[in-house]
N, C-alpha and C positions, 0 to 999 in steps of 0.2 A: 475501572476497566474502564478502556472508550470501544465504542463503535467503528467498526471501516467496511465500508461498502464500496464495488466498483460492477463496473458495467460495459461491456465495447459499443464501442461508435461505430458499426464497420461504414457507417458514410462515410465519414466522415472522417476514418482511422485512426481513433482513440480510445484511450482506453481512461475508460475517466472512473478516480473512485474518490469516495467521501471519506474523511475522520471526521470523527465527534470524540468529546471529552477528552479525559486524558491517555493519552499514547503510550504504551512502555516501547522501551526498544525489541521486544520480543515481538508484544502486540503488532510491528510497523513490517518488524520480517518475515513474521507468518502472512502478516501481507500476499505481501512484496512475491512469496514463494508459492502464492494458493494463485494469482496473474501467471508469473511462471508457467504453472502446473498447469493452467486452462488449456485444453484445447481447444479453446476460439484466438485462445495468445496470437496474433502477431507480434512479432518481436517489432519491423519496420515503421508501430505505430506510436504518436505522438500521446503520450502520457500533461491528461489534465486533473487536474487534484484542488476538490475544495478543502481546504486545512476551516474554511469559521468557522467556533467554535469546539476550535479544543489546543490541546497543548500538548507539544511532547517532553517526553521522559526518558531520558537516557543516561543508562551510567553505565553503555562498555560490558555490561553482562553475557551481553551475545555475541559481540566481540570478541571479548577477550577466552570464548567455546571455539571459536574461529578461529582465529589464526594461537 
């Protein structure tokens, strides 16, 4: 199980997100949903992702549930 974290840099109009460890498809999707549900989220902001020391493992499990 990996670690995800995000914060908003309102001064620079950024969503800054960090991923560490092994990130599953479900963890990634839930992370994105958390950001979108955050009352401070602004869809006009750019996204800066730090993926150092992370590995993404997708098996399309979540995608199959959505479609």
